[in-house]
Every structure is written in structure tokens, then in C-alpha cells.
C-alpha positions as CSV (number, residue, x, y, z in Angstrom):
1,M,0.0,0.0,0.0
2,A,1.3,3.5,-1.0
3,N,2.2,5.8,1.8
4,L,2.4,9.6,1.4
5,R,5.6,9.9,3.3
6,N,7.5,7.7,0.8
7,F,5.5,8.5,-2.3
8,D,7.2,10.8,-4.9
9,L,4.6,13.4,-5.7
10,N,6.5,14.3,-8.9
11,L,5.2,11.0,-10.3
12,L,1.7,12.5,-10.4
13,V,2.7,14.8,-13.2
14,A,4.0,11.9,-15.2
15,F,0.8,9.9,-14.4
16,D,-1.4,12.7,-15.7
17,L,0.6,12.8,-19.0
18,L,0.6,9.0,-19.4
19,M,-3.2,8.9,-18.9
20,Q,-3.7,11.7,-21.4
21,E,-1.5,10.2,-24.1
22,Q,-1.8,6.5,-23.2
23,N,1.5,6.2,-25.0
24,V,4.9,6.2,-23.3
25,S,6.8,7.8,-26.2
26,R,4.4,10.8,-26.6
27,A,4.2,11.2,-22.8
28,A,8.0,11.3,-22.7
29,E,8.1,14.0,-25.4
30,R,5.7,16.2,-23.4
31,M,7.7,15.7,-20.2
32,F,11.0,16.4,-22.0
33,V,12.5,13.1,-21.0
34,S,13.7,10.1,-23.0
35,Q,11.4,7.1,-23.7
36,S,13.5,4.9,-21.5
37,A,13.3,7.5,-18.6
38,M,9.5,7.6,-19.0
39,S,9.3,3.8,-19.0
40,H,11.3,3.8,-15.8
41,I,8.9,6.4,-14.3
42,L,5.9,4.2,-15.3
43,Q,7.5,1.2,-13.5
44,R,7.9,3.4,-10.4
45,L,4.3,4.4,-10.6
46,R,3.2,0.7,-10.9
47,Q,5.3,-0.1,-7.8
48,Q,4.1,2.8,-5.8
49,L,0.4,2.3,-6.6
50,D,0.6,-1.5,-6.8
51,D,-1.2,-1.6,-10.1
52,P,-0.3,-2.0,-13.8
53,L,-1.9,1.3,-14.7
54,L,-1.4,1.0,-18.4
55,V,-1.8,-2.4,-20.2
56,K,-0.8,-3.2,-23.8
57,T,-3.8,-4.3,-26.0
58,P,-4.1,-4.9,-29.7
59,T,-5.3,-1.3,-30.1
60,G,-2.7,0.2,-28.0
61,M,-2.1,0.8,-24.2
62,K,-5.3,1.1,-22.1
63,P,-5.6,2.3,-18.5
64,T,-6.7,-0.1,-15.8
65,E,-9.8,0.5,-13.7
66,R,-7.6,1.8,-10.9
67,A,-5.8,4.2,-13.2
68,S,-9.1,5.5,-14.7
69,A,-10.4,6.1,-11.2
70,L,-7.3,8.1,-10.3
71,V,-7.4,10.4,-13.4
72,A,-9.9,13.0,-12.1
73,P,-8.5,13.2,-8.5
74,V,-4.9,13.5,-9.7
75,R,-5.8,16.3,-12.1
76,A,-7.6,18.1,-9.2
77,V,-4.6,17.8,-7.0
78,L,-2.3,19.1,-9.8
79,R,-4.6,22.1,-10.4
80,D,-4.6,22.9,-6.6
81,V,-0.8,22.7,-6.5
82,E,-0.5,24.9,-9.6
83,R,-2.8,27.5,-8.0
84,L,-0.7,27.3,-4.8
85,I,2.6,28.0,-6.5
86,R,1.4,30.4,-9.1
87,T,2.6,34.0,-8.9
88,P,0.0,36.1,-7.0
89,E,-2.4,37.9,-9.2
90,E,-1.7,41.6,-9.7
91,F,-3.4,43.8,-7.1
92,N,-6.1,46.0,-8.6
93,P,-6.9,48.9,-6.2
94,A,-9.9,49.9,-8.2
95,T,-11.8,46.7,-7.4
96,S,-10.2,45.6,-4.2
97,Q,-12.2,45.2,-1.0
98,R,-9.1,45.1,1.2
99,R,-9.0,46.6,4.7
100,F,-5.8,48.2,6.0
101,V,-4.9,49.0,9.6
102,I,-2.4,51.8,10.2
103,A,-1.0,52.8,13.6
104,A,0.1,56.4,13.6
105,T,1.2,59.0,16.1
106,D,-0.8,62.2,16.5
107,Y,1.8,63.9,14.4
108,M,1.4,61.5,11.5
109,D,-2.3,61.4,11.9
110,F,-2.5,65.2,11.6
111,L,0.1,65.7,8.8
112,V,-0.1,62.6,6.6
113,V,-3.4,60.7,7.2
114,P,-5.9,63.2,5.7
115,S,-4.0,63.3,2.3
116,L,-3.5,59.5,2.4
117,V,-7.2,58.8,3.0
118,E,-8.1,61.2,0.2
119,Q,-5.7,59.5,-2.2
120,I,-6.8,56.0,-1.4
121,A,-10.5,56.9,-1.6
122,R,-9.9,58.4,-5.1
123,Q,-7.9,55.3,-6.4
124,A,-9.5,52.5,-4.4
125,P,-13.1,53.3,-3.3
126,G,-13.6,49.7,-2.0
127,I,-10.7,49.8,0.4
128,D,-11.4,50.5,4.1
129,I,-8.8,52.2,6.4
130,H,-8.6,51.9,10.1
131,I,-6.3,54.4,11.8
132,K,-5.1,53.4,15.3
133,R,-2.8,55.2,17.7
134,T,0.6,53.8,18.2
135,E,1.1,51.8,21.4
136,V,3.8,51.7,24.0
137,P,5.8,49.4,23.8
138,F,6.1,49.2,20.0
139,P,3.4,46.9,18.6
140,E,5.7,44.3,17.0
141,H,3.4,41.4,17.8
142,E,0.5,43.1,16.0
143,L,2.6,43.7,12.9
144,E,3.7,40.0,12.9
145,N,0.2,38.5,13.2
146,G,-1.4,40.9,10.7
147,D,-3.5,43.0,13.1
148,L,-1.4,46.0,11.9
149,D,-0.2,46.7,8.4
150,V,2.2,49.6,9.0
151,V,3.3,51.9,11.9
152,L,4.0,55.6,11.2
153,G,6.0,57.9,13.5
154,F,9.3,59.2,14.8
155,E,12.0,56.6,14.5
156,A,13.6,57.8,17.8
157,I,10.3,57.2,19.6
158,L,9.1,54.0,17.9
159,K,12.6,52.4,18.1
160,P,11.5,49.4,15.9
161,A,13.5,46.2,16.1
162,S,16.2,45.7,13.6
163,H,14.6,42.7,11.8
164,L,11.5,44.9,10.9
165,N,11.4,46.7,7.6
166,C,11.8,50.5,8.1
167,D,11.6,53.2,5.4
168,K,12.5,56.9,6.1
169,L,9.6,59.1,4.9
170,F,10.9,62.6,5.7
171,E,12.7,64.7,8.3
172,D,11.6,67.3,10.8
173,N,13.1,69.5,13.5
174,M,11.9,71.3,16.6
175,T,10.7,74.9,16.6
176,C,8.4,77.1,18.8
177,L,5.1,78.8,18.4
178,M,3.7,81.8,20.2
179,G,0.6,83.9,19.8
180,N,1.0,87.0,17.7
181,G,-0.5,89.1,20.4
182,F,2.1,88.0,22.9
183,Y,5.2,88.3,20.7
184,S,6.9,91.4,19.4
185,D,10.2,92.0,17.6
186,E,11.2,94.3,20.4
187,R,11.8,91.3,22.6
188,G,14.7,90.4,20.3
189,Q,16.0,86.9,19.5
190,L,14.6,84.1,21.7
191,T,17.6,83.3,23.8
192,L,18.0,80.2,25.9
193,E,17.6,82.4,29.1
194,R,14.4,83.9,27.8
195,Y,13.2,80.5,26.6
196,V,13.6,78.9,30.1
197,A,12.0,81.9,31.8
198,M,8.8,81.7,29.8
199,K,5.7,79.6,30.5
200,H,5.4,76.5,28.3
201,M,2.7,74.3,26.9
202,L,3.5,70.6,26.4
203,I,1.8,68.1,24.2
204,S,2.0,64.7,25.9
205,R,-0.3,61.8,25.2
206,T,0.8,59.9,28.3
207,G,0.9,63.0,30.5
208,T,4.6,62.7,31.2
209,R,6.4,66.1,31.8
210,I,9.7,64.9,30.4
211,G,10.6,65.1,26.7
212,V,13.7,65.6,24.6
213,I,13.8,69.3,25.4
214,D,13.5,68.7,29.1
215,E,16.2,66.1,28.9
216,W,18.5,68.5,27.1
217,L,17.9,71.2,29.7
218,A,18.4,68.9,32.6
219,E,21.8,67.9,31.3
220,R,22.8,71.6,31.6
221,G,21.2,72.1,35.0
222,L,18.2,74.0,33.6
223,E,14.4,73.5,33.8
224,R,11.5,75.1,32.1
225,R,8.1,75.8,33.6
226,I,5.4,73.6,32.0
227,A,2.3,75.5,32.8
228,L,-0.1,73.3,30.7
229,I,-0.1,69.8,29.4
230,V,-2.5,68.7,26.7
231,P,-2.9,65.2,25.4
232,H,-2.9,65.9,21.6
233,F,-2.4,68.5,18.9
234,L,-6.1,69.3,18.4
235,S,-6.5,72.2,20.9
236,A,-2.8,73.3,21.1
237,P,-2.7,76.0,18.4
238,F,-5.8,77.8,19.7
239,I,-4.6,77.8,23.3
240,A,-1.2,79.1,22.2
241,A,-2.8,81.9,20.2
242,K,-4.8,83.1,23.3
243,T,-2.1,82.8,26.0
244,D,1.5,83.9,26.6
245,M,2.6,80.3,26.7
246,L,5.3,79.0,24.3
247,L,4.7,75.8,22.5
248,S,7.6,73.7,21.3
249,L,6.8,71.2,18.5
250,P,8.0,69.9,15.1
251,L,8.3,72.5,12.4
252,R,6.0,70.8,9.9
253,I,3.2,70.9,12.4
254,A,4.0,74.5,13.3
255,E,3.7,75.5,9.7
256,Q,0.2,74.0,9.6
257,F,-0.8,75.6,12.9
258,V,0.0,79.2,11.6
259,R,-2.7,78.6,9.0
260,L,-5.2,77.8,11.7
261,A,-4.5,80.5,14.3
262,P,-2.6,83.8,14.7
263,L,0.7,82.4,15.6
264,K,4.4,83.2,15.1
265,I,7.1,80.6,14.5
266,L,10.3,81.1,16.5
267,P,13.5,79.1,16.4
268,V,14.3,76.9,19.4
269,P,17.5,78.1,21.1
270,I,18.5,74.5,21.7
271,D,20.8,72.3,19.7
272,L,18.5,69.4,18.9
273,P,19.0,66.8,16.2
274,I,16.9,66.4,13.1
275,Y,14.4,63.6,13.5
276,D,13.4,60.9,11.0
277,L,9.8,60.0,10.4
278,V,9.5,56.4,9.3
279,M,7.1,53.7,8.1
280,V,7.6,50.3,9.7
281,W,6.2,47.0,8.5
282,H,6.9,43.3,9.0
283,P,8.9,41.3,6.4
284,L,6.1,38.8,6.2
285,R,4.1,41.4,4.3
286,E,7.0,42.5,2.0
287,K,5.9,40.6,-1.1
288,D,2.1,41.1,-0.7
289,P,1.1,43.2,-3.7
290,A,-1.7,45.0,-1.9
291,H,0.6,45.9,1.0
292,H,3.2,47.1,-1.5
293,W,0.6,49.3,-3.0
294,L,-0.3,50.8,0.4
295,R,3.3,51.6,1.1
296,E,3.6,53.3,-2.2
297,Q,0.6,55.5,-1.4
298,I,2.2,56.5,1.9
299,L,5.5,57.3,0.3
300,A,3.8,59.4,-2.4
301,V,1.9,61.4,0.2
302,C,5.0,62.0,2.2
303,L,7.1,63.1,-0.8
304,A,4.4,65.6,-1.7
305,L,4.9,67.3,1.7
306,D,8.0,68.9,0.3
307,E,6.5,70.1,-2.9
308,P,6.2,74.0,-3.1
309,D,2.4,73.9,-3.3
310,A,1.9,71.3,-0.5
311,A,-0.9,72.2,1.8
């Protein structure tokens, strides 16, 4: 009796050709092997299946009852295997019903997501998008099991593991905002002394009072007064416009805020590095055509941020 563990599945291809041709020579030609090699394969099939399979008759070779009964099941198996190993069909965003889940920081949600959703809705009306907030610690498990497609945010904050795929999207640096009514050129340049002496607003989702600026100040024995902490960007520009508090935040967000409220951008008198904004995904999704399309849309939206007419 044949056992799957010691059965050579490659023989099924030869069996199918032998049943179609019912002739060893023609089957050998179609399989690109010699007649003697095909005869040897037929002998192996007979041994594996414990049946003659093809029998010589005055009118040519004819399949046995066992062979005839195996024709349809073997062809079904071969079709399934062919579908399994076939190159995935090209992704068509116009007809896709896919759902993508994106984890994004407040920053990326404000700056990138609106244009991304607009672009996807225009190209792929059947695709659904779910935006989630990034979690602490980094949601590596969610990326691996498919609960998340990509994570967007500051690389220095996300700190993704080295085995994950990570693309740089663009850069940003810190700056300050202050309400026009509370700032005048007579004050002169915003010095470090003046910066520390002012009241500050801090955007902190977790409520912590310590950020990169506070760490930099602490290393130099300095401390600023944080008069207000808000959990997200939504209310920050409007509060800053109506108070004498200074708001330190990334420049790209500041440039958007001055369009929403009467605010003035000021340079931060602190030597801070330029920060990379990144997209992170799991290597398991690298070859997925739909996932590749999503990443291309995110990259395109982020490239457009630096175009002269970008909103």
C-alpha cells in the first residue's frame, strides 16, 4: 500500500501525461525526457500504486480501472498545486475590498493621514482604512500577526526592532510657536535664558512632563516651567494663540498651525538633532502586492509634503 511519506509526488505529473497520451513515447516528449526514462517512471508508478496502470492491448495501451479512477482526483490535485505556487495575481486597487490597519502618532495622523485617505478613496473606493494610535511598547506582535499593516511615527520614539522593515519618509526638527498678540520683535531673539524663563505648553499623550527638550535642559542644569499639558495636537494652536505660553513642537506641524490661528514661528534656542519620520512593517508582508501598493501610497503622500504647493 502506498504511503504519502514515501510517495514521490512528482510522479503525479507523469501519471497525468501518461493517462492523457496512453502512450509512453508521446508522454516522454511532453515531459521532455527520454522514452527509457518515461518507461522507468511508469515502472515506479506501478510499484508505488501496486497496479499495472497502463496495459498493452491490440489497439494500444489502455488504463486499468484503478488508473481510470485516479485520473480526475490526480488532475484536481495538480490544479490545486498549480494555484498554490502560481505567482499572485496583480493587485487591482480599483476593485479591491481590502482593509488596511495603520498605527500612527498624533503627528502623522495630523500631517499625513488626511491626504493619504483622500488619495486612497480616489484610487480605491472599495478599500477600508482603520487608523489606530501607536502603542507603547512598540506593537511588534500586532505587525507580525497581521493586526497592523504599518506603523508611522518618529523613529527615535518608535525604536523598531532591527529585523523589521523600516523606510524613512521625511525629516523634521523642533521649533516654537507663540501667539502674535504676545510676541513682538522688540523682545529680540529668543535666547535660551528667555526660553527657560517663559511659561510652556507641552503636548503629551501619556501625561509625562519629560521630553527631549527637558532632557537637554536637565543635562545643563536647567528646567523650564510647564504651565499646561494637553494630550494631543487638536487644541494646542488655539490655546497658544490666546495665551502667553510657548509651544515647542515639530516645524512641519507648526507650519500647519499658523494657517489655523494667529501664531508666530520662532527658532528653538536649543541644539537638537533632526528627527526621521518612518514607516515600519513586517517582512512577512514584504511581497504582498496589496501591502506594497499601500506603502507606495504612503511614500507618495510624504514626498508631496516637500512640494512647493503642498498644503
